[in-house]
C-alpha positions in Angstrom: -51.8 -33.0 2.7 -52.6 -35.3 5.6 -50.1 -35.8 8.5 -50.1 -39.5 7.9 -48.6 -39.2 4.4 -45.6 -37.1 5.5 -43.5 -39.9 7.0 -43.9 -42.0 3.8 -42.8 -39.0 1.7 -39.8 -38.4 3.9 -38.6 -42.0 3.6 -38.9 -42.0 -0.2 -36.9 -38.7 -0.5 -34.2 -40.3 1.7 -34.2 -43.3 -0.5 -33.9 -41.1 -3.7 -31.1 -39.2 -2.0 -29.3 -42.4 -1.0 -29.6 -43.8 -4.6 -28.3 -40.5 -6.1 -25.3 -40.4 -3.7 -24.6 -44.1 -4.6 -24.7 -43.5 -8.3 -22.5 -40.4 -8.0 -19.9 -42.3 -5.9 -19.9 -45.2 -8.3 -19.5 -42.9 -11.3 -16.7 -41.0 -9.6 -14.9 -44.2 -8.7 -15.1 -45.6 -12.2 -13.8 -42.4 -13.8 -10.9 -42.2 -11.3 -10.0 -45.9 -12.0 -10.0 -45.3 -15.7 -7.7 -42.3 -15.3 -5.3 -44.1 -13.0 -4.6 -47.7 -14.4 -2.5 -50.0 -12.3 1.1 -49.9 -13.5 3.0 -53.2 -13.5 5.9 -53.2 -11.1 9.2 -54.9 -11.9 8.6 -58.6 -11.7 4.9 -58.1 -12.1 4.7 -57.2 -15.9 2.2 -59.0 -18.0 3.6 -61.5 -20.5 2.9 -59.1 -23.4 4.6 -56.2 -21.7 7.7 -58.3 -21.1 7.7 -59.4 -24.8 7.2 -55.8 -25.9 10.0 -54.5 -23.7 12.5 -57.2 -25.0 11.5 -56.5 -28.6 12.1 -52.8 -28.1 15.5 -53.4 -26.4 16.7 -55.6 -29.3 15.0 -53.8 -32.2 18.2 -52.3 -33.4 20.3 -55.5 -33.3 21.8 -56.2 -36.7 21.7 -59.6 -38.3 21.7 -61.9 -35.3 22.7 -65.4 -36.2 22.2 -67.4 -33.0 19.2 -67.7 -30.7 19.1 -65.6 -27.6 17.7 -67.0 -24.4 16.6 -64.4 -21.9 15.9 -65.8 -18.4 13.8 -63.8 -16.0 13.6 -60.5 -17.9 12.6 -57.5 -15.8 12.8 -59.8 -12.7 9.8 -61.8 -13.9 9.4 -65.6 -13.9 9.4 -65.8 -17.7 11.8 -67.5 -20.0 11.9 -65.8 -23.4 13.6 -67.0 -26.6 14.7 -64.7 -29.4 15.1 -66.3 -32.8 16.8 -64.7 -35.8 14.5 -63.8 -38.7 17.1 -62.8 -41.2 15.2 -59.5 -41.7 16.8 -56.1 -41.0 13.5 -54.4 -40.1 12.6 -57.0 -37.5 15.6 -59.1 -36.6 14.0 -61.2 -33.9 10.9 -63.3 -33.2 10.4 -63.5 -29.4 8.7 -66.5 -27.9 7.5 -66.8 -24.3 8.6 -70.4 -23.5 6.8 -70.9 -20.2 3.3 -69.6 -20.7 0.8 -69.6 -23.5 -2.7 -68.4 -24.4 -5.5 -68.4 -21.9 -7.3 -71.4 -23.3 -4.6 -73.8 -22.0 -5.4 -76.5 -24.5 -2.6 -78.8 -25.8 -2.7 -77.1 -29.2 -2.7 -73.5 -27.8 -0.6 -71.0 -29.6 2.4 -69.8 -27.5 2.8 -66.0 -27.0 5.2 -64.6 -29.6 6.0 -61.3 -31.1 5.6 -60.5 -33.8 2.7 -62.8 -34.0 3.3 -64.0 -37.5 7.1 -63.7 -37.6 9.2 -66.2 -39.4 12.3 -67.4 -37.8 15.2 -69.8 -38.2 16.2 -72.4 -35.6 18.2 -75.6 -35.7 16.4 -78.7 -34.4 19.4 -79.8 -32.3 19.2 -76.4 -30.5 15.5 -77.0 -29.9 16.1 -80.5 -28.5 18.8 -79.2 -26.1 16.6 -76.2 -25.0 13.7 -78.4 -24.2 15.9 -80.9 -22.3 17.4 -78.2 -20.1 14.4 -75.9 -19.4 10.8 -76.0 -18.4 9.3 -75.2 -21.8 5.5 -75.1 -22.2 4.1 -77.8 -24.5 2.7 -75.2 -26.9 6.1 -73.6 -27.4 7.7 -77.0 -27.8 5.3 -77.9 -30.5 5.8 -74.6 -32.4 9.6 -74.9 -32.2 9.6 -78.6 -33.3 7.3 -77.8 -36.2 9.4 -74.9 -37.4 13.0 -76.1 -36.8 15.3 -77.4 -39.5 17.9 -80.2 -39.4 
């Protein structure tokens, strides 16, 4: 081996070592992140976790007859409407009134749980609700289509 080739070989082994350490560090960071997901803090819950928590809290309600408006659940900025279904197993449908799907188109589906739940609501209540609250257009459309006079 000639003395001239030694420095080139040394720099390539340093490069390989640096790449190996970088790959190891990135793999370790990814595995750590997957094992320690960020937990929502009060007031920082996602729309779906807020809906799930409200649904769980009211799952055992028996035969609700009137809508239930929940303002700022879990110290969030959300406005959630619970509408009676008339079913014992799932007494409410919960609708997020001030946020909808990510596409933000006028005909976007509002976030609701359960997703295909049937509910009962009077059109006069819907009109009053919309007049007094900042209700997303997608939620307005759903409530107006499904209400009864």
